[in-house]
PQR file of N, CA, C, O and H, with PARSE charges and radii, in Angstrom:
ATOM      1  N   MET A   1      16.597  14.617  61.646 -0.4000 1.5000
ATOM      2  CA  MET A   1      17.081  13.480  62.361 -0.0000 2.0000
ATOM      3  C   MET A   1      17.759  12.538  61.353  0.5500 1.7000
ATOM      4  O   MET A   1      17.246  12.280  60.264 -0.5500 1.4000
ATOM      5  N   ALA A   2      18.926  12.040  61.763 -0.4000 1.5000
ATOM      6  CA  ALA A   2      19.716  11.137  60.842 -0.0000 2.0000
ATOM      7  C   ALA A   2      19.109   9.752  60.790  0.5500 1.7000
ATOM      8  O   ALA A   2      18.705   9.181  61.803 -0.5500 1.4000
ATOM      9  H   ALA A   2      19.342  12.249  62.648  0.4000 1.0000
ATOM     10  N   ASP A   3      19.059   9.240  59.593 -0.4000 1.5000
ATOM     11  CA  ASP A   3      18.558   7.889  59.361 -0.0000 2.0000
ATOM     12  C   ASP A   3      19.674   6.907  59.748  0.5500 1.7000
ATOM     13  O   ASP A   3      20.836   7.135  59.414 -0.5500 1.4000
ATOM     14  H   ASP A   3      19.387   9.704  58.771  0.4000 1.0000
ATOM     15  N   LYS A   4      19.319   5.783  60.473 -0.4000 1.5000
ATOM     16  CA  LYS A   4      20.304   4.825  60.880 -0.0000 2.0000
ATOM     17  C   LYS A   4      20.921   4.056  59.723  0.5500 1.7000
ATOM     18  O   LYS A   4      21.977   3.446  59.893 -0.5500 1.4000
ATOM     19  H   LYS A   4      18.375   5.597  60.744  0.4000 1.0000
ATOM     20  N   THR A   5      20.311   4.066  58.584 -0.4000 1.5000
ATOM     21  CA  THR A   5      20.839   3.329  57.433 -0.0000 2.0000
ATOM     22  C   THR A   5      21.738   4.178  56.576  0.5500 1.7000
ATOM     23  O   THR A   5      22.351   3.669  55.638 -0.5500 1.4000
ATOM     24  H   THR A   5      19.453   4.561  58.446  0.4000 1.0000
ATOM     25  N   SER A   6      21.836   5.469  56.872 -0.4000 1.5000
ATOM     26  CA  SER A   6      22.664   6.357  56.063 -0.0000 2.0000
ATOM     27  C   SER A   6      24.138   6.227  56.433  0.5500 1.7000
ATOM     28  O   SER A   6      24.459   5.771  57.531 -0.5500 1.4000
ATOM     29  H   SER A   6      21.338   5.882  57.634  0.4000 1.0000
ATOM     30  N   LYS A   7      24.997   6.603  55.575 -0.4000 1.5000
ATOM     31  CA  LYS A   7      26.440   6.523  55.861 -0.0000 2.0000
ATOM     32  C   LYS A   7      26.787   7.526  56.924  0.5500 1.7000
ATOM     33  O   LYS A   7      26.194   8.602  57.001 -0.5500 1.4000
ATOM     34  H   LYS A   7      24.736   6.973  54.683  0.4000 1.0000
ATOM     35  N   PRO A   8      27.800   7.152  57.787 -0.5600 1.5000
ATOM     36  CA  PRO A   8      28.249   8.143  58.756  0.2800 2.0000
ATOM     37  C   PRO A   8      28.992   9.293  58.093  0.5500 1.7000
ATOM     38  O   PRO A   8      29.655   9.092  57.075 -0.5500 1.4000
ATOM     39  N   ASN A   9      28.895  10.478  58.645 -0.4000 1.5000
ATOM     40  CA  ASN A   9      29.581  11.605  58.025 -0.0000 2.0000
ATOM     41  C   ASN A   9      31.066  11.503  58.287  0.5500 1.7000
ATOM     42  O   ASN A   9      31.525  10.640  59.036 -0.5500 1.4000
ATOM     43  H   ASN A   9      28.357  10.642  59.471  0.4000 1.0000
ATOM     44  N   ARG A  10      31.818  12.404  57.655 -0.4000 1.5000
ATOM     45  CA  ARG A  10      33.293  12.355  57.716 -0.0000 2.0000
ATOM     46  C   ARG A  10      33.835  12.345  59.199  0.5500 1.7000
ATOM     47  O   ARG A  10      34.747  11.593  59.540 -0.5500 1.4000
ATOM     48  H   ARG A  10      31.445  13.105  57.047  0.4000 1.0000
ATOM     49  N   PHE A  11      33.251  13.177  60.007 -0.4000 1.5000
ATOM     50  CA  PHE A  11      33.737  13.251  61.376 -0.0000 2.0000
ATOM     51  C   PHE A  11      33.461  12.000  62.198  0.5500 1.7000
ATOM     52  O   PHE A  11      34.261  11.609  63.048 -0.5500 1.4000
ATOM     53  H   PHE A  11      32.510  13.788  59.730  0.4000 1.0000
ATOM     54  N   GLN A  12      32.315  11.376  61.930 -0.4000 1.5000
ATOM     55  CA  GLN A  12      31.969  10.117  62.559 -0.0000 2.0000
ATOM     56  C   GLN A  12      32.951   8.958  62.100  0.5500 1.7000
ATOM     57  O   GLN A  12      33.358   8.124  62.909 -0.5500 1.4000
ATOM     58  H   GLN A  12      31.665  11.693  61.239  0.4000 1.0000
ATOM     59  N   ARG A  13      33.287   8.950  60.846 -0.4000 1.5000
ATOM     60  CA  ARG A  13      34.219   7.936  60.317 -0.0000 2.0000
ATOM     61  C   ARG A  13      35.621   8.182  60.929  0.5500 1.7000
ATOM     62  O   ARG A  13      36.337   7.244  61.278 -0.5500 1.4000
ATOM     63  H   ARG A  13      32.957   9.628  60.189  0.4000 1.0000
ATOM     64  N   ILE A  14      35.973   9.444  61.043 -0.4000 1.5000
ATOM     65  CA  ILE A  14      37.290   9.711  61.650 -0.0000 2.0000
ATOM     66  C   ILE A  14      37.304   9.233  63.097  0.5500 1.7000
ATOM     67  O   ILE A  14      38.257   8.593  63.540 -0.5500 1.4000
ATOM     68  H   ILE A  14      35.391  10.206  60.759  0.4000 1.0000
ATOM     69  N   GLY A  15      36.249   9.547  63.820 -0.4000 1.5000
ATOM     70  CA  GLY A  15      36.137   9.158  65.264 -0.0000 2.0000
ATOM     71  C   GLY A  15      36.143   7.680  65.399  0.5500 1.7000
ATOM     72  O   GLY A  15      36.773   7.140  66.308 -0.5500 1.4000
ATOM     73  H   GLY A  15      35.474  10.067  63.460  0.4000 1.0000
ATOM     74  N   GLN A  16      35.445   6.994  64.501 -0.4000 1.5000
ATOM     75  CA  GLN A  16      35.462   5.503  64.558 -0.0000 2.0000
ATOM     76  C   GLN A  16      36.801   4.945  64.205  0.5500 1.7000
ATOM     77  O   GLN A  16      37.235   3.954  64.793 -0.5500 1.4000
ATOM     78  H   GLN A  16      34.934   7.432  63.762  0.4000 1.0000
ATOM     79  N   GLY A  17      37.462   5.548  63.267 -0.4000 1.5000
ATOM     80  CA  GLY A  17      38.842   5.121  62.895 -0.0000 2.0000
ATOM     81  C   GLY A  17      39.821   5.290  64.057  0.5500 1.7000
ATOM     82  O   GLY A  17      40.654   4.416  64.298 -0.5500 1.4000
ATOM     83  H   GLY A  17      37.109   6.352  62.790  0.4000 1.0000
ATOM     84  N   ILE A  18      39.724   6.405  64.774 -0.4000 1.5000
ATOM     85  CA  ILE A  18      40.561   6.671  65.928 -0.0000 2.0000
ATOM     86  C   ILE A  18      40.230   5.638  67.009  0.5500 1.7000
ATOM     87  O   ILE A  18      41.152   5.065  67.588 -0.5500 1.4000
ATOM     88  H   ILE A  18      39.048   7.115  64.578  0.4000 1.0000
ATOM     89  N   GLN A  19      38.991   5.384  67.294 -0.4000 1.5000
ATOM     90  CA  GLN A  19      38.606   4.387  68.315 -0.0000 2.0000
ATOM     91  C   GLN A  19      39.195   3.008  67.954  0.5500 1.7000
ATOM     92  O   GLN A  19      39.772   2.323  68.800 -0.5500 1.4000
ATOM     93  H   GLN A  19      38.241   5.849  66.824  0.4000 1.0000
ATOM     94  N   GLN A  20      39.036   2.627  66.696 -0.4000 1.5000
ATOM     95  CA  GLN A  20      39.505   1.320  66.261 -0.0000 2.0000
ATOM     96  C   GLN A  20      41.034   1.290  66.416  0.5500 1.7000
ATOM     97  O   GLN A  20      41.584   0.297  66.891 -0.5500 1.4000
ATOM     98  H   GLN A  20      38.568   3.183  66.009  0.4000 1.0000
ATOM     99  N   PHE A  21      41.706   2.343  66.029 -0.4000 1.5000
ATOM    100  CA  PHE A  21      43.196   2.406  66.143 -0.0000 2.0000
ATOM    101  C   PHE A  21      43.631   2.203  67.621  0.5500 1.7000
ATOM    102  O   PHE A  21      44.501   1.390  67.933 -0.5500 1.4000
ATOM    103  H   PHE A  21      41.260   3.150  65.643  0.4000 1.0000
ATOM    104  N   LEU A  22      42.996   2.965  68.485 -0.4000 1.5000
ATOM    105  CA  LEU A  22      43.327   2.902  69.913 -0.0000 2.0000
ATOM    106  C   LEU A  22      43.078   1.459  70.460  0.5500 1.7000
ATOM    107  O   LEU A  22      43.904   0.886  71.170 -0.5500 1.4000
ATOM    108  H   LEU A  22      42.289   3.625  68.232  0.4000 1.0000
ATOM    109  N   LYS A  23      41.890   0.913  70.086 -0.4000 1.5000
ATOM    110  CA  LYS A  23      41.577  -0.433  70.618 -0.0000 2.0000
ATOM    111  C   LYS A  23      42.583  -1.453  70.140  0.5500 1.7000
ATOM    112  O   LYS A  23      43.016  -2.304  70.917 -0.5500 1.4000
ATOM    113  H   LYS A  23      41.219   1.379  69.509  0.4000 1.0000
ATOM    114  N   GLU A  24      42.966  -1.384  68.868 -0.4000 1.5000
ATOM    115  CA  GLU A  24      43.965  -2.350  68.325 -0.0000 2.0000
ATOM    116  C   GLU A  24      45.343  -2.133  68.927  0.5500 1.7000
ATOM    117  O   GLU A  24      46.093  -3.081  69.162 -0.5500 1.4000
ATOM    118  H   GLU A  24      42.614  -0.693  68.237  0.4000 1.0000
ATOM    119  N   THR A  25      45.659  -0.879  69.169 -0.4000 1.5000
ATOM    120  CA  THR A  25      46.989  -0.507  69.775 -0.0000 2.0000
ATOM    121  C   THR A  25      47.060  -1.104  71.170  0.5500 1.7000
ATOM    122  O   THR A  25      48.038  -1.761  71.528 -0.5500 1.4000
ATOM    123  H   THR A  25      45.050  -0.110  68.978  0.4000 1.0000
ATOM    124  N   ILE A  26      46.014  -0.870  71.954 -0.4000 1.5000
ATOM    125  CA  ILE A  26      46.023  -1.410  73.343 -0.0000 2.0000
ATOM    126  C   ILE A  26      46.070  -2.929  73.311  0.5500 1.7000
ATOM    127  O   ILE A  26      46.776  -3.529  74.121 -0.5500 1.4000
ATOM    128  H   ILE A  26      45.220  -0.337  71.663  0.4000 1.0000
ATOM    129  N   GLY A  27      45.318  -3.595  72.372 -0.4000 1.5000
ATOM    130  CA  GLY A  27      45.397  -5.019  72.270 -0.0000 2.0000
ATOM    131  C   GLY A  27      46.799  -5.505  71.954  0.5500 1.7000
ATOM    132  O   GLY A  27      47.253  -6.495  72.529 -0.5500 1.4000
ATOM    133  H   GLY A  27      44.744  -3.108  71.713  0.4000 1.0000
ATOM    134  N   GLU A  28      47.486  -4.832  71.056 -0.4000 1.5000
ATOM    135  CA  GLU A  28      48.866  -5.213  70.738 -0.0000 2.0000
ATOM    136  C   GLU A  28      49.825  -5.006  71.884  0.5500 1.7000
ATOM    137  O   GLU A  28      50.723  -5.821  72.095 -0.5500 1.4000
ATOM    138  H   GLU A  28      47.117  -4.029  70.589  0.4000 1.0000
ATOM    139  N   LEU A  29      49.652  -3.931  72.628 -0.4000 1.5000
ATOM    140  CA  LEU A  29      50.497  -3.647  73.774 -0.0000 2.0000
ATOM    141  C   LEU A  29      50.335  -4.666  74.877  0.5500 1.7000
ATOM    142  O   LEU A  29      51.266  -4.916  75.642 -0.5500 1.4000
ATOM    143  H   LEU A  29      48.922  -3.269  72.456  0.4000 1.0000
ATOM    144  N   ARG A  30      49.173  -5.248  74.961 -0.4000 1.5000
ATOM    145  CA  ARG A  30      48.901  -6.318  75.969 -0.0000 2.0000
ATOM    146  C   ARG A  30      49.648  -7.584  75.644  0.5500 1.7000
ATOM    147  O   ARG A  30      49.919  -8.384  76.540 -0.5500 1.4000
ATOM    148  H   ARG A  30      48.416  -5.045  74.340  0.4000 1.0000
ATOM    149  N   LYS A  31      50.001  -7.800  74.339 -0.4000 1.5000
ATOM    150  CA  LYS A  31      50.705  -8.998  73.886 -0.0000 2.0000
ATOM    151  C   LYS A  31      52.195  -8.858  74.086  0.5500 1.7000
ATOM    152  O   LYS A  31      52.896  -9.868  74.019 -0.5500 1.4000
ATOM    153  H   LYS A  31      49.781  -7.151  73.612  0.4000 1.0000
ATOM    154  N   VAL A  32      52.734  -7.661  74.328 -0.4000 1.5000
ATOM    155  CA  VAL A  32      54.118  -7.419  74.419 -0.0000 2.0000
ATOM    156  C   VAL A  32      54.664  -8.083  75.693  0.5500 1.7000
ATOM    157  O   VAL A  32      54.056  -8.033  76.763 -0.5500 1.4000
ATOM    158  H   VAL A  32      52.165  -6.840  74.381  0.4000 1.0000
ATOM    159  N   SER A  33      55.847  -8.709  75.525 -0.4000 1.5000
ATOM    160  CA  SER A  33      56.547  -9.292  76.698 -0.0000 2.0000
ATOM    161  C   SER A  33      57.468  -8.228  77.268  0.5500 1.7000
ATOM    162  O   SER A  33      58.596  -8.063  76.803 -0.5500 1.4000
ATOM    163  H   SER A  33      56.341  -8.749  74.656  0.4000 1.0000
ATOM    164  N   TRP A  34      56.987  -7.503  78.279 -0.4000 1.5000
ATOM    165  CA  TRP A  34      57.768  -6.411  78.842 -0.0000 2.0000
ATOM    166  C   TRP A  34      58.942  -6.947  79.706  0.5500 1.7000
ATOM    167  O   TRP A  34      58.803  -7.957  80.396 -0.5500 1.4000
ATOM    168  H   TRP A  34      56.071  -7.637  78.656  0.4000 1.0000
ATOM    169  N   PRO A  35      60.080  -6.260  79.651 -0.5600 1.5000
ATOM    170  CA  PRO A  35      61.178  -6.763  80.460  0.2800 2.0000
ATOM    171  C   PRO A  35      60.932  -6.383  81.957  0.5500 1.7000
ATOM    172  O   PRO A  35      60.224  -5.431  82.286 -0.5500 1.4000
ATOM    173  N   THR A  36      61.558  -7.186  82.813 -0.4000 1.5000
ATOM    174  CA  THR A  36      61.503  -6.830  84.225 -0.0000 2.0000
ATOM    175  C   THR A  36      62.374  -5.622  84.500  0.5500 1.7000
ATOM    176  O   THR A  36      63.128  -5.194  83.626 -0.5500 1.4000
ATOM    177  H   THR A  36      62.133  -7.960  82.545  0.4000 1.0000
ATOM    178  N   ARG A  37      62.284  -5.059  85.705 -0.4000 1.5000
ATOM    179  CA  ARG A  37      63.090  -3.926  86.058 -0.0000 2.0000
ATOM    180  C   ARG A  37      64.568  -4.315  85.964  0.5500 1.7000
ATOM    181  O   ARG A  37      65.383  -3.533  85.474 -0.5500 1.4000
ATOM    182  H   ARG A  37      61.671  -5.407  86.415  0.4000 1.0000
ATOM    183  N   SER A  38      64.912  -5.503  86.426 -0.4000 1.5000
ATOM    184  CA  SER A  38      66.284  -5.953  86.385 -0.0000 2.0000
ATOM    185  C   SER A  38      66.781  -6.106  84.969  0.5500 1.7000
ATOM    186  O   SER A  38      67.898  -5.684  84.668 -0.5500 1.4000
ATOM    187  H   SER A  38      64.250  -6.138  86.824  0.4000 1.0000
ATOM    188  N   GLU A  39      65.980  -6.703  84.070 -0.4000 1.5000
ATOM    189  CA  GLU A  39      66.401  -6.855  82.669 -0.0000 2.0000
ATOM    190  C   GLU A  39      66.545  -5.510  82.013  0.5500 1.7000
ATOM    191  O   GLU A  39      67.471  -5.295  81.230 -0.5500 1.4000
ATOM    192  H   GLU A  39      65.072  -7.045  84.314  0.4000 1.0000
ATOM    193  N   ALA A  40      65.614  -4.568  82.329 -0.4000 1.5000
ATOM    194  CA  ALA A  40      65.732  -3.212  81.712 -0.0000 2.0000
ATOM    195  C   ALA A  40      67.041  -2.559  82.151  0.5500 1.7000
ATOM    196  O   ALA A  40      67.751  -1.980  81.329 -0.5500 1.4000
ATOM    197  H   ALA A  40      64.863  -4.743  82.965  0.4000 1.0000
ATOM    198  N   TRP A  41      67.362  -2.647  83.435 -0.4000 1.5000
ATOM    199  CA  TRP A  41      68.581  -2.027  83.903 -0.0000 2.0000
ATOM    200  C   TRP A  41      69.775  -2.642  83.305  0.5500 1.7000
ATOM    201  O   TRP A  41      70.706  -1.916  82.956 -0.5500 1.4000
ATOM    202  H   TRP A  41      66.786  -3.117  84.103  0.4000 1.0000
ATOM    203  N   ASP A  42      69.833  -4.002  83.146 -0.4000 1.5000
ATOM    204  CA  ASP A  42      70.967  -4.686  82.558 -0.0000 2.0000
ATOM    205  C   ASP A  42      71.126  -4.209  81.072  0.5500 1.7000
ATOM    206  O   ASP A  42      72.236  -3.944  80.609 -0.5500 1.4000
ATOM    207  H   ASP A  42      69.077  -4.591  83.430  0.4000 1.0000
ATOM    208  N   LEU A  43      70.030  -4.117  80.383 -0.4000 1.5000
ATOM    209  CA  LEU A  43      70.106  -3.679  78.952 -0.0000 2.0000
ATOM    210  C   LEU A  43      70.555  -2.213  78.894  0.5500 1.7000
ATOM    211  O   LEU A  43      71.308  -1.850  77.991 -0.5500 1.4000
ATOM    212  H   LEU A  43      69.128  -4.333  80.759  0.4000 1.0000
ATOM    213  N   THR A  44      70.116  -1.361  79.828 -0.4000 1.5000
ATOM    214  CA  THR A  44      70.567   0.017  79.849 -0.0000 2.0000
ATOM    215  C   THR A  44      72.029   0.120  80.076  0.5500 1.7000
ATOM    216  O   THR A  44      72.696   0.961  79.474 -0.5500 1.4000
ATOM    217  H   THR A  44      69.504  -1.656  80.562  0.4000 1.0000
ATOM    218  N   LYS A  45      72.586  -0.769  80.987 -0.4000 1.5000
ATOM    219  CA  LYS A  45      74.013  -0.735  81.217 -0.0000 2.0000
ATOM    220  C   LYS A  45      74.778  -1.131  79.942  0.5500 1.7000
ATOM    221  O   LYS A  45      75.817  -0.547  79.634 -0.5500 1.4000
ATOM    222  H   LYS A  45      72.045  -1.452  81.476  0.4000 1.0000
ATOM    223  N   VAL A  46      74.271  -2.105  79.220 -0.4000 1.5000
ATOM    224  CA  VAL A  46      74.932  -2.554  77.995 -0.0000 2.0000
ATOM    225  C   VAL A  46      74.960  -1.363  76.981  0.5500 1.7000
ATOM    226  O   VAL A  46      75.989  -1.093  76.361 -0.5500 1.4000
ATOM    227  H   VAL A  46      73.428  -2.580  79.470  0.4000 1.0000
ATOM    228  N   VAL A  47      73.845  -0.689  76.837 -0.4000 1.5000
ATOM    229  CA  VAL A  47      73.770   0.429  75.896 -0.0000 2.0000
ATOM    230  C   VAL A  47      74.757   1.539  76.336  0.5500 1.7000
ATOM    231  O   VAL A  47      75.430   2.101  75.472 -0.5500 1.4000
ATOM    232  H   VAL A  47      73.009  -0.908  77.341  0.4000 1.0000
ATOM    233  N   LEU A  48      74.871   1.874  77.619 -0.4000 1.5000
ATOM    234  CA  LEU A  48      75.779   2.880  78.094 -0.0000 2.0000
ATOM    235  C   LEU A  48      77.238   2.468  77.861  0.5500 1.7000
ATOM    236  O   LEU A  48      78.063   3.295  77.474 -0.5500 1.4000
ATOM    237  H   LEU A  48      74.324   1.417  78.321  0.4000 1.0000
ATOM    238  N   ILE A  49      77.545   1.218  78.093 -0.4000 1.5000
ATOM    239  CA  ILE A  49      78.937   0.734  77.890 -0.0000 2.0000
ATOM    240  C   ILE A  49      79.302   0.789  76.411  0.5500 1.7000
ATOM    241  O   ILE A  49      80.416   1.184  76.067 -0.5500 1.4000
ATOM    242  H   ILE A  49      76.874   0.546  78.408  0.4000 1.0000
ATOM    243  N   VAL A  50      78.397   0.406  75.547 -0.4000 1.5000
ATOM    244  CA  VAL A  50      78.649   0.474  74.051 -0.0000 2.0000
ATOM    245  C   VAL A  50      78.812   1.911  73.685  0.5500 1.7000
ATOM    246  O   VAL A  50      79.710   2.242  72.911 -0.5500 1.4000
ATOM    247  H   VAL A  50      77.492   0.086  75.826  0.4000 1.0000
ATOM    248  N   LEU A  51      77.969   2.803  74.215 -0.4000 1.5000
ATOM    249  CA  LEU A  51      78.003   4.224  73.882 -0.0000 2.0000
ATOM    250  C   LEU A  51      79.397   4.845  74.254  0.5500 1.7000
ATOM    251  O   LEU A  51      80.000   5.567  73.460 -0.5500 1.4000
ATOM    252  H   LEU A  51      77.240   2.534  74.844  0.4000 1.0000
ATOM    253  N   VAL A  52      79.859   4.543  75.445 -0.4000 1.5000
ATOM    254  CA  VAL A  52      81.165   5.002  75.900 -0.0000 2.0000
ATOM    255  C   VAL A  52      82.270   4.465  75.032  0.5500 1.7000
ATOM    256  O   VAL A  52      83.172   5.198  74.625 -0.5500 1.4000
ATOM    257  H   VAL A  52      79.369   3.957  76.090  0.4000 1.0000
ATOM    258  N   ALA A  53      82.195   3.157  74.745 -0.4000 1.5000
ATOM    259  CA  ALA A  53      83.233   2.524  73.916 -0.0000 2.0000
ATOM    260  C   ALA A  53      83.276   3.136  72.515  0.5500 1.7000
ATOM    261  O   ALA A  53      84.357   3.398  71.989 -0.5500 1.4000
ATOM    262  H   ALA A  53      81.462   2.562  75.075  0.4000 1.0000
ATOM    263  N   MET A  54      82.168   3.352  71.938 -0.4000 1.5000
ATOM    264  CA  MET A  54      82.080   3.920  70.572 -0.0000 2.0000
ATOM    265  C   MET A  54      82.524   5.388  70.559  0.5500 1.7000
ATOM    266  O   MET A  54      83.122   5.856  69.590 -0.5500 1.4000
ATOM    267  H   MET A  54      81.289   3.139  72.365  0.4000 1.0000
ATOM    268  N   THR A  55      82.223   6.107  71.652 -0.4000 1.5000
ATOM    269  CA  THR A  55      82.670   7.491  71.767 -0.0000 2.0000
ATOM    270  C   THR A  55      84.205   7.523  71.777  0.5500 1.7000
ATOM    271  O   THR A  55      84.829   8.299  71.053 -0.5500 1.4000
ATOM    272  H   THR A  55      81.738   5.727  72.439  0.4000 1.0000
ATOM    273  N   ILE A  56      84.779   6.687  72.589 -0.4000 1.5000
ATOM    274  CA  ILE A  56      86.261   6.654  72.709 -0.0000 2.0000
ATOM    275  C   ILE A  56      86.877   6.248  71.398  0.5500 1.7000
ATOM    276  O   ILE A  56      87.859   6.856  70.971 -0.5500 1.4000
ATOM    277  H   ILE A  56      84.272   6.057  73.177  0.4000 1.0000
ATOM    278  N   PHE A  57      86.330   5.230  70.734 -0.4000 1.5000
ATOM    279  CA  PHE A  57      86.823   4.713  69.482 -0.0000 2.0000
ATOM    280  C   PHE A  57      86.760   5.810  68.433  0.5500 1.7000
ATOM    281  O   PHE A  57      87.770   6.136  67.809 -0.5500 1.4000
ATOM    282  H   PHE A  57      85.533   4.736  71.081  0.4000 1.0000
ATOM    283  N   LEU A  58      85.543   6.398  68.230 -0.4000 1.5000
ATOM    284  CA  LEU A  58      85.401   7.408  67.183 -0.0000 2.0000
ATOM    285  C   LEU A  58      86.222   8.698  67.475  0.5500 1.7000
ATOM    286  O   LEU A  58      86.745   9.337  66.561 -0.5500 1.4000
ATOM    287  H   LEU A  58      84.722   6.133  68.736  0.4000 1.0000
ATOM    288  N   GLY A  59      86.311   9.040  68.734 -0.4000 1.5000
ATOM    289  CA  GLY A  59      87.146  10.191  69.119 -0.0000 2.0000
ATOM    290  C   GLY A  59      88.615   9.975  68.816  0.5500 1.7000
ATOM    291  O   GLY A  59      89.314  10.875  68.352 -0.5500 1.4000
ATOM    292  H   GLY A  59      85.887   8.521  69.475  0.4000 1.0000
ATOM    293  N   THR A  60      89.071   8.748  69.092 -0.4000 1.5000
ATOM    294  CA  THR A  60      90.459   8.409  68.754 -0.0000 2.0000
ATOM    295  C   THR A  60      90.699   8.429  67.248  0.5500 1.7000
ATOM    296  O   THR A  60      91.704   8.955  66.769 -0.5500 1.4000
ATOM    297  H   THR A  60      88.503   8.016  69.470  0.4000 1.0000
ATOM    298  N   LEU A  61      89.744   7.837  66.506 -0.4000 1.5000
ATOM    299  CA  LEU A  61      89.844   7.890  65.005 -0.0000 2.0000
ATOM    300  C   LEU A  61      89.890   9.338  64.521  0.5500 1.7000
ATOM    301  O   LEU A  61      90.724   9.688  63.687 -0.5500 1.4000
ATOM    302  H   LEU A  61      88.928   7.410  66.895  0.4000 1.0000
ATOM    303  N   ASP A  62      89.026  10.150  65.025 -0.4000 1.5000
ATOM    304  CA  ASP A  62      88.982  11.554  64.666 -0.0000 2.0000
ATOM    305  C   ASP A  62      90.288  12.268  64.896  0.5500 1.7000
ATOM    306  O   ASP A  62      90.796  12.989  64.037 -0.5500 1.4000
ATOM    307  H   ASP A  62      88.348   9.865  65.702  0.4000 1.0000
ATOM    308  N   LEU A  63      90.808  12.050  66.063 -0.4000 1.5000
ATOM    309  CA  LEU A  63      92.086  12.660  66.469 -0.0000 2.0000
ATOM    310  C   LEU A  63      93.236  12.185  65.553  0.5500 1.7000
ATOM    311  O   LEU A  63      94.056  12.978  65.089 -0.5500 1.4000
ATOM    312  H   LEU A  63      90.396  11.464  66.761  0.4000 1.0000
ATOM    313  N   ALA A  64      93.259  10.885  65.319 -0.4000 1.5000
ATOM    314  CA  ALA A  64      94.317  10.326  64.424 -0.0000 2.0000
ATOM    315  C   ALA A  64      94.259  10.894  62.999  0.5500 1.7000
ATOM    316  O   ALA A  64      95.264  11.286  62.406 -0.5500 1.4000
ATOM    317  H   ALA A  64      92.593  10.242  65.695  0.4000 1.0000
ATOM    318  N   TYR A  65      93.006  10.914  62.484 -0.4000 1.5000
ATOM    319  CA  TYR A  65      92.863  11.435  61.116 -0.0000 2.0000
ATOM    320  C   TYR A  65      93.177  12.897  61.021  0.5500 1.7000
ATOM    321  O   TYR A  65      93.797  13.333  60.051 -0.5500 1.4000
ATOM    322  H   TYR A  65      92.190  10.596  62.966  0.4000 1.0000
ATOM    323  N   SER A  66      92.756  13.693  62.031 -0.4000 1.5000
ATOM    324  CA  SER A  66      93.056  15.122  61.963 -0.0000 2.0000
ATOM    325  C   SER A  66      94.566  15.351  62.057  0.5500 1.7000
ATOM    326  O   SER A  66      95.088  16.236  61.379 -0.5500 1.4000
ATOM    327  H   SER A  66      92.252  13.339  62.819  0.4000 1.0000
ATOM    328  N   GLN A  67      95.298  14.558  62.899 -0.4000 1.5000
ATOM    329  CA  GLN A  67      96.740  14.658  62.950 -0.0000 2.0000
ATOM    330  C   GLN A  67      97.372  14.277  61.641  0.5500 1.7000
ATOM    331  O   GLN A  67      98.315  14.927  61.189 -0.5500 1.4000
ATOM    332  H   GLN A  67      94.874  13.839  63.449  0.4000 1.0000
ATOM    333  N   LEU A  68      96.858  13.218  61.017 -0.4000 1.5000
ATOM    334  CA  LEU A  68      97.395  12.725  59.703 -0.0000 2.0000
ATOM    335  C   LEU A  68      97.185  13.819  58.630  0.5500 1.7000
ATOM    336  O   LEU A  68      98.105  14.120  57.869 -0.5500 1.4000
ATOM    337  H   LEU A  68      96.092  12.690  61.384  0.4000 1.0000
ATOM    338  N   PHE A  69      96.016  14.392  58.573 -0.4000 1.5000
ATOM    339  CA  PHE A  69      95.744  15.414  57.596 -0.0000 2.0000
ATOM    340  C   PHE A  69      96.575  16.655  57.825  0.5500 1.7000
ATOM    341  O   PHE A  69      97.042  17.282  56.874 -0.5500 1.4000
ATOM    342  H   PHE A  69      95.269  14.148  59.191  0.4000 1.0000
ATOM    343  N   ASN A  70      96.761  17.013  59.085 -0.4000 1.5000
ATOM    344  CA  ASN A  70      97.620  18.179  59.393 -0.0000 2.0000
ATOM    345  C   ASN A  70      99.028  17.915  58.957  0.5500 1.7000
ATOM    346  O   ASN A  70      99.712  18.812  58.463 -0.5500 1.4000
ATOM    347  H   ASN A  70      96.381  16.504  59.858  0.4000 1.0000
ATOM    348  N   LEU A  71      99.488  16.649  59.139 -0.4000 1.5000
ATOM    349  CA  LEU A  71     100.828  16.267  58.724 -0.0000 2.0000
ATOM    350  C   LEU A  71     100.965  16.323  57.169  0.5500 1.7000
ATOM    351  O   LEU A  71     101.964  16.799  56.628 -0.5500 1.4000
ATOM    352  H   LEU A  71      98.933  15.920  59.540  0.4000 1.0000
ATOM    353  N   ILE A  72      99.944  15.828  56.508 -0.4000 1.5000
ATOM    354  CA  ILE A  72      99.975  15.785  55.047 -0.0000 2.0000
ATOM    355  C   ILE A  72      99.919  17.168  54.454  0.5500 1.7000
ATOM    356  O   ILE A  72     100.696  17.525  53.569 -0.5500 1.4000
ATOM    357  H   ILE A  72      99.133  15.441  56.947  0.4000 1.0000
ATOM    358  N   LEU A  73      98.960  17.954  54.975 -0.4000 1.5000
ATOM    359  CA  LEU A  73      98.746  19.308  54.451 -0.0000 2.0000
ATOM    360  C   LEU A  73      99.747  20.381  54.939  0.5500 1.7000
ATOM    361  O   LEU A  73      99.823  21.488  54.405 -0.5500 1.4000
ATOM    362  H   LEU A  73      98.329  17.664  55.694  0.4000 1.0000
ATOM    363  N   GLY A  74     100.495  19.997  55.964 -0.4000 1.5000
ATOM    364  CA  GLY A  74     101.489  20.892  56.499 -0.0000 2.0000
ATOM    365  C   GLY A  74     100.906  22.102  57.191  0.5500 1.7000
ATOM    366  O   GLY A  74     101.515  23.171  57.194 -0.5500 1.4000
ATOM    367  H   GLY A  74     100.433  19.098  56.397  0.4000 1.0000
ATOM    368  N   ALA A  75      99.750  21.948  57.767 -0.4000 1.5000
ATOM    369  CA  ALA A  75      99.120  23.053  58.476 -0.0000 2.0000
ATOM    370  C   ALA A  75      99.559  23.193  59.885  0.5500 1.7000
ATOM    371  O   ALA A  75      99.097  24.091  60.589 -0.5500 1.4000
ATOM    372  H   ALA A  75      99.255  21.080  57.764  0.4000 1.0000
TER
END
C-alpha cells in the first residue's frame, strides 16, 4: 500500500500535469472575448477579399517577370 507522504510516481505526476494543463487552458478560454457570428463573417469576408487581391497581384507579377525573363533570355 502506498504511503500518502511518498512522492507520486511518474505516471501520477504526468496525469496531474495534464489535469493542471487542461484546467488552466479552460480557464484561459473562458477569458477570451469571442466574436459574434456577424463579426466572424465580416472578418472572414475581409480575409477572402485580401486573399483574392493578393492572388491577382502576385499572379500578375509572376506573369510580368516570366515575360521579362523570356524577353531577356530570348527563349
